[in-house]
FIKOLZA-1660 file (N, C-alpha, C; in steps of 0.1 Angstrom, whole numbers, plus 5000, padded with zeros to 4 digits):
% residues 160
   i   px   py   pz ch aa at
   1 5226 4825 5123  A  X  N
   1 5215 4816 5126  A  X CA
   1 5204 4824 5132  A  X  C
   2 5207 4833 5141  A  X  N
   2 5196 4841 5148  A  X CA
   2 5188 4849 5138  A  X  C
   3 5194 4855 5128  A  X  N
   3 5186 4863 5118  A  X CA
   3 5177 4854 5110  A  X  C
   4 5180 4842 5108  A  X  N
   4 5171 4833 5101  A  X CA
   4 5159 4829 5110  A  X  C
   5 5162 4827 5122  A  X  N
   5 5152 4824 5132  A  X CA
   5 5142 4836 5133  A  X  C
   6 5148 4848 5134  A  X  N
   6 5140 4860 5135  A  X CA
   6 5131 4862 5123  A  X  C
   7 5137 4860 5111  A  X  N
   7 5129 4862 5099  A  X CA
   7 5118 4851 5098  A  X  C
   8 5121 4839 5102  A  X  N
   8 5111 4829 5102  A  X CA
   8 5100 4832 5112  A  X  C
   9 5104 4837 5124  A  X  N
   9 5094 4841 5134  A  X CA
   9 5085 4852 5129  A  X  C
  10 5092 4862 5123  A  X  N
  10 5085 4874 5117  A  X CA
  10 5074 4869 5107  A  X  C
  11 5078 4860 5098  A  X  N
  11 5070 4854 5088  A  X CA
  11 5058 4846 5094  A  X  C
  12 5061 4839 5104  A  X  N
  12 5051 4831 5111  A  X CA
  12 5040 4840 5117  A  X  C
  13 5044 4851 5123  A  X  N
  13 5035 4860 5129  A  X CA
  13 5027 4867 5118  A  X  C
  14 5033 4871 5107  A  X  N
  14 5026 4878 5097  A  X CA
  14 5017 4870 5088  A  X  C
  15 5020 4858 5086  A  X  N
  15 5013 4849 5076  A  X CA
  15 4998 4850 5077  A  X  C
  16 4992 4850 5089  A  X  N
  16 4977 4851 5089  A  X CA
  16 4972 4864 5084  A  X  C
  17 4980 4874 5085  A  X  N
  17 4975 4888 5081  A  X CA
  17 4978 4891 5066  A  X  C
  18 4987 4884 5060  A  X  N
  18 4991 4887 5046  A  X CA
  18 4985 4877 5037  A  X  C
  19 4979 4882 5026  A  X  N
  19 4973 4873 5017  A  X CA
  19 4974 4878 5003  A  X  C
  20 4963 4880 4996  A  X  N
  20 4964 4885 4982  A  X CA
  20 4970 4899 4982  A  X  C
  21 4968 4907 4992  A  X  N
  21 4974 4920 4992  A  X CA
  21 4989 4920 4992  A  X  C
  22 4995 4910 4999  A  X  N
  22 5009 4909 4999  A  X CA
  22 5014 4904 4985  A  X  C
  23 5007 4895 4979  A  X  N
  23 5011 4890 4966  A  X CA
  23 5011 4901 4956  A  X  C
  24 5000 4909 4957  A  X  N
  24 4999 4921 4948  A  X CA
  24 5010 4931 4950  A  X  C
  25 5013 4934 4963  A  X  N
  25 5023 4944 4966  A  X CA
  25 5037 4939 4961  A  X  C
  26 5040 4926 4963  A  X  N
  26 5052 4920 4959  A  X CA
  26 5054 4920 4944  A  X  C
  27 5043 4917 4937  A  X  N
  27 5043 4917 4922  A  X CA
  27 5046 4931 4917  A  X  C
  28 5040 4941 4924  A  X  N
  28 5041 4955 4920  A  X CA
  28 5054 4961 4924  A  X  C
  29 5062 4954 4931  A  X  N
  29 5076 4959 4934  A  X CA
  29 5084 4961 4922  A  X  C
  30 5080 4954 4911  A  X  N
  30 5088 4954 4899  A  X CA
  30 5083 4964 4889  A  X  C
  31 5091 4972 4884  A  X  N
  31 5088 4983 4874  A  X CA
  31 5079 4977 4863  A  X  C
  32 5083 4966 4857  A  X  N
  32 5076 4961 4845  A  X CA
  32 5062 4958 4848  A  X  C
  33 5059 4953 4860  A  X  N
  33 5045 4950 4864  A  X CA
  33 5037 4963 4866  A  X  C
  34 5044 4972 4873  A  X  N
  34 5037 4985 4875  A  X CA
  34 5034 4992 4861  A  X  C
  35 5043 4992 4852  A  X  N
  35 5041 4998 4839  A  X CA
  35 5030 4991 4832  A  X  C
  36 5028 4978 4832  A  X  N
  36 5017 4971 4826  A  X CA
  36 5004 4976 4831  A  X  C
  37 5003 4980 4843  A  X  N
  37 4990 4984 4849  A  X CA
  37 4984 4997 4843  A  X  C
  38 4993 5004 4835  A  X  N
  38 4988 5017 4830  A  X CA
  38 4983 5016 4815  A  X  C
  39 4977 5005 4812  A  X  N
  39 4972 5003 4798  A  X CA
  39 4963 5013 4793  A  X  C
  40 4955 5019 4802  A  X  N
  40 4945 5029 4797  A  X CA
  40 4948 5043 4803  A  X  C
  41 4961 5046 4806  A  X  N
  41 4965 5059 4812  A  X CA
  41 4962 5070 4802  A  X  C
  42 4956 5081 4807  A  X  N
  42 4951 5091 4798  A  X CA
  42 4962 5101 4792  A  X  C
  43 4975 5100 4798  A  X  N
  43 4985 5110 4793  A  X CA
  43 4995 5104 4784  A  X  C
  44 5000 5113 4775  A  X  N
  44 5009 5108 4764  A  X CA
  44 5024 5110 4768  A  X  C
  45 5032 5106 4758  A  X  N
  45 5047 5106 4761  A  X CA
  45 5052 5121 4761  A  X  C
  46 5044 5130 4757  A  X  N
  46 5049 5144 4757  A  X CA
  46 5046 5151 4771  A  X  C
  47 5039 5144 4779  A  X  N
  47 5035 5148 4793  A  X CA
  47 5046 5144 4803  A  X  C
  48 5046 5150 4815  A  X  N
  48 5055 5146 4825  A  X CA
  48 5049 5133 4832  A  X  C
  49 5036 5132 4832  A  X  N
  49 5029 5122 4839  A  X CA
  49 5026 5110 4831  A  X  C
  50 5037 5104 4825  A  X  N
  50 5036 5093 4817  A  X CA
  50 5036 5080 4825  A  X  C
  51 5031 5069 4819  A  X  N
  51 5031 5056 4826  A  X CA
  51 5045 5052 4830  A  X  C
  52 5055 5055 4822  A  X  N
  52 5069 5052 4826  A  X CA
  52 5073 5060 4839  A  X  C
  53 5070 5073 4839  A  X  N
  53 5074 5081 4851  A  X CA
  53 5066 5077 4863  A  X  C
  54 5053 5073 4861  A  X  N
  54 5045 5068 4872  A  X CA
  54 5051 5056 4878  A  X  C
  55 5054 5046 4869  A  X  N
  55 5060 5033 4874  A  X CA
  55 5073 5036 4880  A  X  C
  56 5081 5044 4875  A  X  N
  56 5094 5047 4881  A  X CA
  56 5093 5053 4895  A  X  C
  57 5082 5061 4897  A  X  N
  57 5080 5067 4910  A  X CA
  57 5073 5057 4920  A  X  C
  58 5072 5045 4916  A  X  N
  58 5066 5034 4925  A  X CA
  58 5051 5032 4924  A  X  C
  59 5045 5039 4915  A  X  N
  59 5030 5038 4914  A  X CA
  59 5026 5027 4904  A  X  C
  60 5014 5021 4907  A  X  N
  60 5007 5013 4897  A  X CA
  60 4993 5018 4896  A  X  C
  61 4986 5016 4885  A  X  N
  61 4973 5020 4883  A  X CA
  61 4963 5011 4890  A  X  C
  62 4953 5017 4897  A  X  N
  62 4943 5010 4903  A  X CA
  62 4929 5014 4898  A  X  C
  63 4930 5021 4887  A  X  N
  63 4918 5027 4881  A  X CA
  63 4909 5016 4875  A  X  C
  64 4896 5018 4875  A  X  N
  64 4887 5008 4870  A  X CA
  64 4880 5014 4857  A  X  C
  65 4881 5027 4856  A  X  N
  65 4874 5034 4845  A  X CA
  65 4884 5041 4836  A  X  C
  66 4881 5042 4823  A  X  N
  66 4889 5049 4814  A  X CA
  66 4891 5064 4819  A  X  C
  67 4903 5069 4817  A  X  N
  67 4906 5083 4821  A  X CA
  67 4906 5085 4837  A  X  C
  68 4905 5074 4844  A  X  N
  68 4906 5075 4859  A  X CA
  68 4921 5075 4862  A  X  C
  69 4926 5084 4870  A  X  N
  69 4940 5085 4873  A  X CA
  69 4943 5080 4887  A  X  C
  70 4936 5070 4893  A  X  N
  70 4939 5065 4906  A  X CA
  70 4951 5056 4905  A  X  C
  71 4960 5058 4915  A  X  N
  71 4972 5050 4915  A  X CA
  71 4975 5047 4930  A  X  C
  72 4984 5037 4932  A  X  N
  72 4988 5033 4945  A  X CA
  72 5003 5030 4945  A  X  C
  73 5010 5033 4956  A  X  N
  73 5024 5030 4957  A  X CA
  73 5026 5016 4961  A  X  C
  74 5034 5008 4955  A  X  N
  74 5036 4994 4959  A  X CA
  74 5042 4993 4973  A  X  C
  75 5048 5003 4978  A  X  N
  75 5056 5002 4991  A  X CA
  75 5048 5008 5003  A  X  C
  76 5045 5020 5002  A  X  N
  76 5038 5027 5013  A  X CA
  76 5023 5026 5012  A  X  C
  77 5018 5021 5000  A  X  N
  77 5004 5019 4997  A  X CA
  77 4996 5032 4997  A  X  C
  78 5002 5043 4996  A  X  N
  78 4996 5056 4994  A  X CA
  78 4988 5056 4981  A  X  C
  79 4975 5060 4982  A  X  N
  79 4967 5061 4970  A  X CA
  79 4966 5076 4966  A  X  C
  80 4967 5079 4954  A  X  N
  80 4966 5093 4949  A  X CA
  80 4957 5092 4936  A  X  C
  81 4950 5103 4934  A  X  N
  81 4942 5104 4921  A  X CA
  81 4942 5119 4917  A  X  C
  82 4935 5122 4906  A  X  N
  82 4934 5136 4902  A  X CA
  82 4947 5141 4895  A  X  C
  83 4954 5132 4889  A  X  N
  83 4967 5136 4883  A  X CA
  83 4964 5145 4871  A  X  C
  84 4973 5154 4868  A  X  N
  84 4973 5162 4856  A  X CA
  84 4985 5160 4848  A  X  C
  85 4984 5163 4835  A  X  N
  85 4994 5159 4825  A  X CA
  85 5009 5164 4829  A  X  C
  86 5010 5175 4836  A  X  N
  86 5023 5180 4838  A  X CA
  86 5028 5177 4853  A  X  C
  87 5020 5169 4860  A  X  N
  87 5025 5166 4874  A  X CA
  87 5037 5157 4873  A  X  C
  88 5046 5159 4882  A  X  N
  88 5058 5151 4883  A  X CA
  88 5056 5140 4893  A  X  C
  89 5054 5127 4889  A  X  N
  89 5051 5116 4898  A  X CA
  89 5060 5115 4910  A  X  C
  90 5073 5116 4907  A  X  N
  90 5083 5115 4918  A  X CA
  90 5081 5126 4929  A  X  C
  91 5079 5138 4924  A  X  N
  91 5078 5149 4933  A  X CA
  91 5064 5149 4941  A  X  C
  92 5054 5144 4934  A  X  N
  92 5041 5143 4940  A  X CA
  92 5041 5132 4951  A  X  C
  93 5048 5121 4948  A  X  N
  93 5050 5110 4958  A  X CA
  93 5057 5115 4970  A  X  C
  94 5068 5123 4968  A  X  N
  94 5076 5128 4979  A  X CA
  94 5067 5138 4987  A  X  C
  95 5059 5146 4981  A  X  N
  95 5051 5156 4987  A  X CA
  95 5040 5150 4996  A  X  C
  96 5034 5139 4991  A  X  N
  96 5023 5133 4998  A  X CA
  96 5027 5122 5008  A  X  C
  97 5039 5116 5006  A  X  N
  97 5043 5105 5015  A  X CA
  97 5059 5105 5016  A  X  C
  98 5064 5116 5022  A  X  N
  98 5078 5117 5023  A  X CA
  98 5086 5106 5030  A  X  C
  99 5078 5099 5039  A  X  N
  99 5085 5088 5046  A  X CA
  99 5084 5074 5039  A  X  C
 100 5079 5074 5027  A  X  N
 100 5078 5061 5019  A  X CA
 100 5092 5055 5018  A  X  C
 101 5094 5043 5022  A  X  N
 101 5108 5037 5021  A  X CA
 101 5113 5037 5007  A  X  C
 102 5104 5035 4997  A  X  N
 102 5109 5035 4983  A  X CA
 102 5114 5049 4979  A  X  C
 103 5107 5059 4983  A  X  N
 103 5111 5073 4980  A  X CA
 103 5124 5076 4987  A  X  C
 104 5125 5072 5000  A  X  N
 104 5137 5074 5008  A  X CA
 104 5149 5067 5001  A  X  C
 105 5147 5055 4996  A  X  N
 105 5158 5047 4990  A  X CA
 105 5163 5055 4978  A  X  C
 106 5154 5061 4970  A  X  N
 106 5158 5069 4958  A  X CA
 106 5167 5062 4949  A  X  C
 107 5165 5049 4946  A  X  N
 107 5173 5041 4937  A  X CA
 107 5164 5033 4928  A  X  C
 108 5167 5032 4916  A  X  N
 108 5160 5024 4906  A  X CA
 108 5162 5009 4909  A  X  C
 109 5152 5002 4906  A  X  N
 109 5152 4987 4908  A  X CA
 109 5164 4980 4904  A  X  C
 110 5170 4984 4892  A  X  N
 110 5181 4977 4887  A  X CA
 110 5194 4979 4896  A  X  C
 111 5194 4989 4905  A  X  N
 111 5205 4991 4913  A  X CA
 111 5203 4987 4928  A  X  C
 112 5191 4981 4931  A  X  N
 112 5189 4977 4945  A  X CA
 112 5199 4966 4948  A  X  C
 113 5203 4966 4961  A  X  N
 113 5211 4955 4966  A  X CA
 113 5201 4946 4972  A  X  C
 114 5206 4934 4976  A  X  N
 114 5197 4924 4982  A  X CA
 114 5192 4929 4995  A  X  C
 115 5200 4936 5003  A  X  N
 115 5196 4942 5015  A  X CA
 115 5185 4952 5013  A  X  C
 116 5186 4960 5003  A  X  N
 116 5176 4971 5001  A  X CA
 116 5163 4964 4996  A  X  C
 117 5163 4953 4989  A  X  N
 117 5151 4946 4984  A  X CA
 117 5144 4940 4997  A  X  C
 118 5152 4934 5006  A  X  N
 118 5147 4928 5018  A  X CA
 118 5140 4939 5026  A  X  C
 119 5147 4951 5028  A  X  N
 119 5142 4962 5035  A  X CA
 119 5128 4967 5030  A  X  C
 120 5127 4968 5017  A  X  N
 120 5115 4972 5010  A  X CA
 120 5104 4961 5013  A  X  C
 121 5107 4948 5012  A  X  N
 121 5098 4938 5015  A  X CA
 121 5093 4939 5029  A  X  C
 122 5102 4941 5039  A  X  N
 122 5098 4942 5053  A  X CA
 122 5089 4954 5055  A  X  C
 123 5092 4966 5048  A  X  N
 123 5084 4978 5050  A  X CA
 123 5070 4975 5044  A  X  C
 124 5069 4968 5033  A  X  N
 124 5056 4965 5027  A  X CA
 124 5048 4956 5037  A  X  C
 125 5055 4946 5042  A  X  N
 125 5048 4937 5051  A  X CA
 125 5043 4944 5064  A  X  C
 126 5051 4953 5069  A  X  N
 126 5047 4961 5081  A  X CA
 126 5035 4970 5077  A  X  C
 127 5035 4976 5066  A  X  N
 127 5024 4985 5061  A  X CA
 127 5011 4977 5060  A  X  C
 128 5012 4965 5053  A  X  N
 128 5000 4957 5052  A  X CA
 128 4995 4952 5065  A  X  C
 129 5004 4949 5074  A  X  N
 129 5000 4945 5088  A  X CA
 129 4993 4956 5095  A  X  C
 130 4998 4968 5094  A  X  N
 130 4992 4980 5100  A  X CA
 130 4978 4982 5095  A  X  C
 131 4976 4981 5082  A  X  N
 131 4963 4983 5076  A  X CA
 131 4953 4972 5081  A  X  C
 132 4958 4960 5081  A  X  N
 132 4949 4949 5086  A  X CA
 132 4946 4950 5101  A  X  C
 133 4956 4954 5109  A  X  N
 133 4953 4955 5123  A  X CA
 133 4944 4967 5126  A  X  C
 134 4945 4978 5118  A  X  N
 134 4936 4989 5120  A  X CA
 134 4922 4985 5116  A  X  C
 135 4920 4978 5106  A  X  N
 135 4907 4973 5102  A  X CA
 135 4901 4964 5113  A  X  C
 136 4910 4955 5118  A  X  N
 136 4905 4946 5128  A  X CA
 136 4901 4954 5141  A  X  C
 137 4909 4964 5144  A  X  N
 137 4905 4972 5156  A  X CA
 137 4892 4979 5154  A  X  C
 138 4890 4985 5142  A  X  N
 138 4878 4992 5139  A  X CA
 138 4866 4982 5140  A  X  C
 139 4867 4970 5135  A  X  N
 139 4857 4960 5136  A  X CA
 139 4854 4957 5151  A  X  C
 140 4864 4955 5159  A  X  N
 140 4862 4952 5173  A  X CA
 140 4855 4963 5180  A  X  C
 141 4859 4975 5177  A  X  N
 141 4853 4987 5183  A  X CA
 141 4838 4988 5180  A  X  C
 142 4835 4985 5167  A  X  N
 142 4821 4985 5163  A  X CA
 142 4813 4974 5170  A  X  C
 143 4819 4963 5171  A  X  N
 143 4812 4952 5178  A  X CA
 143 4810 4955 5193  A  X  C
 144 4820 4961 5199  A  X  N
 144 4819 4966 5213  A  X CA
 144 4808 4976 5215  A  X  C
 145 4807 4986 5206  A  X  N
 145 4797 4996 5206  A  X CA
 145 4783 4989 5205  A  X  C
 146 4781 4980 5196  A  X  N
 146 4768 4973 5195  A  X CA
 146 4765 4965 5207  A  X  C
 147 4775 4958 5213  A  X  N
 147 4773 4951 5225  A  X CA
 147 4769 4960 5237  A  X  C
 148 4776 4971 5238  A  X  N
 148 4772 4981 5249  A  X CA
 148 4758 4986 5247  A  X  C
 149 4754 4989 5235  A  X  N
 149 4740 4994 5232  A  X CA
 149 4730 4983 5236  A  X  C
 150 4734 4971 5232  A  X  N
 150 4725 4959 5236  A  X CA
 150 4723 4958 5251  A  X  C
 151 4734 4959 5258  A  X  N
 151 4734 4958 5273  A  X CA
 151 4726 4969 5279  A  X  C
 152 4728 4981 5274  A  X  N
 152 4720 4992 5279  A  X CA
 152 4705 4991 5277  A  X  C
 153 4701 4985 5265  A  X  N
 153 4687 4983 5263  A  X CA
 153 4682 4972 5272  A  X  C
 154 4689 4962 5275  A  X  N
 154 4685 4951 5284  A  X CA
 154 4684 4957 5298  A  X  C
 155 4693 4965 5302  A  X  N
 155 4692 4971 5316  A  X CA
 155 4679 4980 5317  A  X  C
 156 4676 4988 5307  A  X  N
 156 4664 4996 5307  A  X CA
 156 4652 4988 5308  A  X  C
 157 4651 4976 5301  A  X  N
 157 4640 4967 5301  A  X CA
 157 4638 4962 5315  A  X  C
 158 4649 4958 5322  A  X  N
 158 4648 4952 5335  A  X CA
 158 4643 4962 5345  A  X  C
 159 4646 4975 5343  A  X  N
 159 4642 4986 5352  A  X CA
 159 4627 4988 5352  A  X  C
 160 4621 4985 5340  A  X  N
 160 4607 4988 5338  A  X CA
 160 4598 4979 5345  A  X  C
% end
C-alpha cells in the first residue's frame, strides 16, 4: 500500500511540471514510434547510422529540415547532431551520455520487465522535472536581476 501512496504522491508533485513533453517522451519510449520519426533520414541501409539503429539506440529524429541529423534520446533527453553515415548510434550514445538509464539498461524493448519499464518512466519524469526546474530557476534569477537593477536606479534617483 505504501508504494502506491508514494507513487501517487510522486505523480501529484510532478503533474504541474509534466505536460506535452512527458507525453512525447512516453510515446518515444517505444521503438516503432522512434523509427517513424526518421522519415527523411539521410542515410541508407548500407550505413551503420540507419533509422533502425538510431531507434534501437533510443533516439528519435527532431530534425525540421531535410538532411538534418538532429536527434534526441527518449530517456535522458540528450540531443545530438552532425551524424555521419558510419557512426554507431549505440556507441555514440554511450560516449556522450554514459549515465543514460536506457543505455545502462542495455536491453531491447521486447525484453523489458515491468519494473524496468517503470524505472525508465521514473528516470524520464525526473529528467523532465530537472529541465523544467532549471528553466524556472533561470527565469527567477533573470527577474531578480531586473528587480535589483530597478532598485539601484531608484536609489540613485533618490540620492540626486
